[in-house]
VOZAZA-490566 format. One record per residue (C-alpha): residue number from 1; x, y, z. Coordinates in nm, 3 decimals. Example, Ala and Ser with C-alpha at 12.3 -4.5 7.8 and 13.67 -1.06 7.14 Angstrom:
2
i = 1, x = 1.230, y = -0.450, z = 0.780
i = 2, x = 1.367, y = -0.106, z = 0.714
//
This chain:
205
i = 1, x = 0.000, y = 0.000, z = 0.000
i = 2, x = 0.102, y = 0.366, z = -0.024
i = 3, x = 0.156, y = 0.388, z = 0.354
i = 4, x = 0.392, y = 0.089, z = 0.359
i = 5, x = 0.588, y = 0.220, z = 0.062
i = 6, x = 0.629, y = 0.563, z = 0.224
i = 7, x = 0.782, y = 0.402, z = 0.536
i = 8, x = 1.053, y = 0.241, z = 0.322
i = 9, x = 1.148, y = 0.568, z = 0.148
i = 10, x = 1.339, y = 0.861, z = 0.294
i = 11, x = 1.252, y = 1.228, z = 0.244
i = 12, x = 1.424, y = 1.231, z = -0.097
i = 13, x = 1.216, y = 0.945, z = -0.225
i = 14, x = 1.504, y = 0.693, z = -0.208
i = 15, x = 1.504, y = 0.360, z = -0.030
i = 16, x = 1.587, y = 0.424, z = 0.335
i = 17, x = 1.908, y = 0.296, z = 0.496
i = 18, x = 1.709, y = 0.080, z = 0.735
i = 19, x = 1.528, y = -0.091, z = 0.449
i = 20, x = 1.856, y = -0.156, z = 0.270
i = 21, x = 2.004, y = -0.301, z = 0.589
i = 22, x = 1.708, y = -0.531, z = 0.650
i = 23, x = 1.708, y = -0.651, z = 0.290
i = 24, x = 2.083, y = -0.721, z = 0.305
i = 25, x = 2.059, y = -0.941, z = 0.613
i = 26, x = 2.061, y = -1.317, z = 0.544
i = 27, x = 1.726, y = -1.486, z = 0.570
i = 28, x = 1.747, y = -1.734, z = 0.853
i = 29, x = 1.577, y = -2.062, z = 0.783
i = 30, x = 1.569, y = -2.365, z = 1.007
i = 31, x = 1.751, y = -2.661, z = 0.866
i = 32, x = 1.818, y = -2.993, z = 1.037
i = 33, x = 2.172, y = -3.061, z = 1.158
i = 34, x = 2.359, y = -3.243, z = 0.886
i = 35, x = 2.682, y = -3.441, z = 0.886
i = 36, x = 2.899, y = -3.131, z = 0.843
i = 37, x = 2.736, y = -2.961, z = 1.145
i = 38, x = 2.798, y = -3.271, z = 1.356
i = 39, x = 3.161, y = -3.277, z = 1.245
i = 40, x = 3.211, y = -2.911, z = 1.336
i = 41, x = 3.046, y = -2.953, z = 1.676
i = 42, x = 3.238, y = -3.271, z = 1.758
i = 43, x = 3.561, y = -3.087, z = 1.677
i = 44, x = 3.484, y = -2.751, z = 1.835
i = 45, x = 3.332, y = -2.855, z = 2.169
i = 46, x = 3.632, y = -3.060, z = 2.296
i = 47, x = 3.862, y = -2.779, z = 2.181
i = 48, x = 3.668, y = -2.521, z = 2.382
i = 49, x = 3.669, y = -2.744, z = 2.688
i = 50, x = 4.043, y = -2.797, z = 2.649
i = 51, x = 4.099, y = -2.421, z = 2.640
i = 52, x = 3.917, y = -2.391, z = 2.973
i = 53, x = 4.171, y = -2.609, z = 3.153
i = 54, x = 4.445, y = -2.343, z = 3.186
i = 55, x = 4.217, y = -2.072, z = 3.333
i = 56, x = 4.076, y = -2.327, z = 3.577
i = 57, x = 4.426, y = -2.428, z = 3.689
i = 58, x = 4.517, y = -2.061, z = 3.739
i = 59, x = 4.196, y = -2.012, z = 3.938
i = 60, x = 4.293, y = -2.300, z = 4.167
i = 61, x = 4.640, y = -2.148, z = 4.216
i = 62, x = 4.483, y = -1.812, z = 4.298
i = 63, x = 4.249, y = -1.976, z = 4.547
i = 64, x = 4.530, y = -2.141, z = 4.741
i = 65, x = 4.754, y = -1.835, z = 4.730
i = 66, x = 4.460, y = -1.631, z = 4.856
i = 67, x = 4.444, y = -1.856, z = 5.162
i = 68, x = 4.771, y = -1.693, z = 5.272
i = 69, x = 4.572, y = -1.375, z = 5.340
i = 70, x = 4.861, y = -1.171, z = 5.201
i = 71, x = 4.779, y = -0.926, z = 4.919
i = 72, x = 5.146, y = -0.911, z = 4.822
i = 73, x = 5.143, y = -1.285, z = 4.752
i = 74, x = 4.844, y = -1.246, z = 4.521
i = 75, x = 5.009, y = -0.952, z = 4.345
i = 76, x = 5.326, y = -1.156, z = 4.304
i = 77, x = 5.142, y = -1.453, z = 4.160
i = 78, x = 4.952, y = -1.234, z = 3.912
i = 79, x = 5.272, y = -1.064, z = 3.798
i = 80, x = 5.459, y = -1.393, z = 3.762
i = 81, x = 5.177, y = -1.554, z = 3.565
i = 82, x = 5.155, y = -1.249, z = 3.339
i = 83, x = 5.528, y = -1.269, z = 3.266
i = 84, x = 5.511, y = -1.642, z = 3.202
i = 85, x = 5.217, y = -1.627, z = 2.961
i = 86, x = 5.352, y = -1.322, z = 2.778
i = 87, x = 5.674, y = -1.503, z = 2.699
i = 88, x = 5.489, y = -1.828, z = 2.634
i = 89, x = 5.275, y = -1.666, z = 2.366
i = 90, x = 5.588, y = -1.544, z = 2.189
i = 91, x = 5.640, y = -1.909, z = 2.093
i = 92, x = 5.273, y = -2.004, z = 2.074
i = 93, x = 5.280, y = -1.952, z = 1.698
i = 94, x = 5.422, y = -2.304, z = 1.669
i = 95, x = 5.100, y = -2.486, z = 1.765
i = 96, x = 4.904, y = -2.237, z = 1.554
i = 97, x = 5.090, y = -2.322, z = 1.234
i = 98, x = 5.132, y = -2.693, z = 1.312
i = 99, x = 4.762, y = -2.783, z = 1.283
i = 100, x = 4.709, y = -2.652, z = 0.926
i = 101, x = 5.042, y = -2.796, z = 0.808
i = 102, x = 4.949, y = -3.138, z = 0.941
i = 103, x = 4.598, y = -3.112, z = 0.802
i = 104, x = 4.732, y = -3.019, z = 0.460
i = 105, x = 4.969, y = -3.315, z = 0.455
i = 106, x = 4.701, y = -3.556, z = 0.577
i = 107, x = 4.463, y = -3.423, z = 0.313
i = 108, x = 4.720, y = -3.524, z = 0.052
i = 109, x = 4.767, y = -3.858, z = 0.231
i = 110, x = 5.133, y = -3.766, z = 0.275
i = 111, x = 5.200, y = -3.916, z = 0.617
i = 112, x = 5.577, y = -3.872, z = 0.595
i = 113, x = 5.541, y = -3.495, z = 0.549
i = 114, x = 5.293, y = -3.480, z = 0.836
i = 115, x = 5.539, y = -3.661, z = 1.065
i = 116, x = 5.818, y = -3.430, z = 0.953
i = 117, x = 5.614, y = -3.117, z = 1.029
i = 118, x = 5.527, y = -3.245, z = 1.374
i = 119, x = 5.890, y = -3.334, z = 1.450
i = 120, x = 6.008, y = -2.992, z = 1.334
i = 121, x = 5.753, y = -2.817, z = 1.552
i = 122, x = 5.841, y = -3.029, z = 1.856
i = 123, x = 6.211, y = -2.956, z = 1.803
i = 124, x = 6.148, y = -2.581, z = 1.785
i = 125, x = 5.923, y = -2.606, z = 2.091
i = 126, x = 6.207, y = -2.759, z = 2.289
i = 127, x = 6.460, y = -2.503, z = 2.168
i = 128, x = 6.246, y = -2.194, z = 2.222
i = 129, x = 6.101, y = -2.330, z = 2.545
i = 130, x = 6.450, y = -2.398, z = 2.677
i = 131, x = 6.569, y = -2.048, z = 2.590
i = 132, x = 6.266, y = -1.882, z = 2.748
i = 133, x = 6.297, y = -2.101, z = 3.058
i = 134, x = 6.660, y = -1.999, z = 3.102
i = 135, x = 6.563, y = -1.634, z = 3.071
i = 136, x = 6.291, y = -1.664, z = 3.334
i = 137, x = 6.504, y = -1.870, z = 3.571
i = 138, x = 6.822, y = -1.667, z = 3.529
i = 139, x = 6.676, y = -1.314, z = 3.516
i = 140, x = 6.340, y = -1.323, z = 3.695
i = 141, x = 6.378, y = -0.983, z = 3.858
i = 142, x = 6.450, y = -0.808, z = 3.529
i = 143, x = 6.141, y = -0.967, z = 3.374
i = 144, x = 5.916, y = -0.898, z = 3.672
i = 145, x = 6.017, y = -0.533, z = 3.696
i = 146, x = 5.858, y = -0.480, z = 3.355
i = 147, x = 5.512, y = -0.553, z = 3.499
i = 148, x = 5.543, y = -0.464, z = 3.867
i = 149, x = 5.519, y = -0.096, z = 3.966
i = 150, x = 5.816, y = 0.043, z = 4.163
i = 151, x = 5.605, y = 0.060, z = 4.480
i = 152, x = 5.573, y = -0.320, z = 4.476
i = 153, x = 5.915, y = -0.406, z = 4.335
i = 154, x = 6.137, y = -0.188, z = 4.555
i = 155, x = 6.229, y = -0.260, z = 4.914
i = 156, x = 6.009, y = -0.138, z = 5.197
i = 157, x = 6.092, y = 0.013, z = 5.529
i = 158, x = 6.188, y = -0.237, z = 5.796
i = 159, x = 6.309, y = -0.503, z = 5.555
i = 160, x = 5.963, y = -0.649, z = 5.492
i = 161, x = 5.918, y = -0.872, z = 5.188
i = 162, x = 5.794, y = -0.710, z = 4.869
i = 163, x = 5.583, y = -0.853, z = 4.590
i = 164, x = 5.903, y = -0.901, z = 4.394
i = 165, x = 6.043, y = -1.124, z = 4.667
i = 166, x = 5.733, y = -1.344, z = 4.648
i = 167, x = 5.722, y = -1.346, z = 4.269
i = 168, x = 6.083, y = -1.448, z = 4.197
i = 169, x = 6.067, y = -1.807, z = 4.335
i = 170, x = 5.716, y = -1.857, z = 4.197
i = 171, x = 5.826, y = -1.749, z = 3.849
i = 172, x = 6.134, y = -1.971, z = 3.861
i = 173, x = 5.928, y = -2.277, z = 3.944
i = 174, x = 5.666, y = -2.175, z = 3.688
i = 175, x = 5.936, y = -2.142, z = 3.421
i = 176, x = 6.015, y = -2.512, z = 3.451
i = 177, x = 5.682, y = -2.578, z = 3.282
i = 178, x = 5.763, y = -2.375, z = 2.970
i = 179, x = 5.901, y = -2.666, z = 2.767
i = 180, x = 5.625, y = -2.913, z = 2.866
i = 181, x = 5.360, y = -2.649, z = 2.794
i = 182, x = 5.491, y = -2.580, z = 2.443
i = 183, x = 5.552, y = -2.950, z = 2.381
i = 184, x = 5.198, y = -3.047, z = 2.478
i = 185, x = 5.042, y = -2.756, z = 2.288
i = 186, x = 5.226, y = -2.862, z = 1.973
i = 187, x = 5.116, y = -3.221, z = 2.022
i = 188, x = 4.756, y = -3.109, z = 2.068
i = 189, x = 4.784, y = -2.906, z = 1.746
i = 190, x = 4.898, y = -3.215, z = 1.560
i = 191, x = 4.587, y = -3.399, z = 1.682
i = 192, x = 4.370, y = -3.105, z = 1.571
i = 193, x = 4.526, y = -3.142, z = 1.227
i = 194, x = 4.383, y = -3.495, z = 1.232
i = 195, x = 4.045, y = -3.354, z = 1.345
i = 196, x = 4.092, y = -3.542, z = 1.671
i = 197, x = 4.021, y = -3.299, z = 1.955
i = 198, x = 3.901, y = -3.559, z = 2.207
i = 199, x = 4.244, y = -3.710, z = 2.276
i = 200, x = 4.401, y = -3.375, z = 2.377
i = 201, x = 4.108, y = -3.315, z = 2.611
i = 202, x = 4.158, y = -3.654, z = 2.776
i = 203, x = 4.530, y = -3.578, z = 2.822
i = 204, x = 4.453, y = -3.236, z = 2.974
i = 205, x = 4.207, y = -3.385, z = 3.219
//
């Protein structure tokens, strides 16, 4: 009708922006879940659950450190974890590129190339993880001072412990897990290249 047409036109007689937006949106139609949808869900859900493991572990650590009733201990743990994960993600590109490389080789049924890509990634994980671990173990104060404010890193009156004093031993022990973390992440990526995300979840749990 004339009233409906006038609502879709602006003052210049052109189609309004809202009408163009509505017409451009995809028309949602219900369709039953097919085999592809099942494959995507069976791959994505275990991956999402696996990604929840690390935050849960950190939450447990925070809970037990919080039982000390010392805010400096919590500040130290947060700073140490931030340093660890920042350096960890500098090498986290290895798992990211491993999965598509393995998937490409498997798609071509080239198992030898897939094995070679996994071995190369594991080797680099050990090398980079070892270097980063040595940095964190050998120079923890230099790394922590980049994230801790001077008020928490410098000494206090009376010789009381600072957040830096709490964070140094925690970061050193945490650094020992750099190589296993990269190694396992690369292994999980290789399984994702095979579209097997259940096995990494079982290992994480």
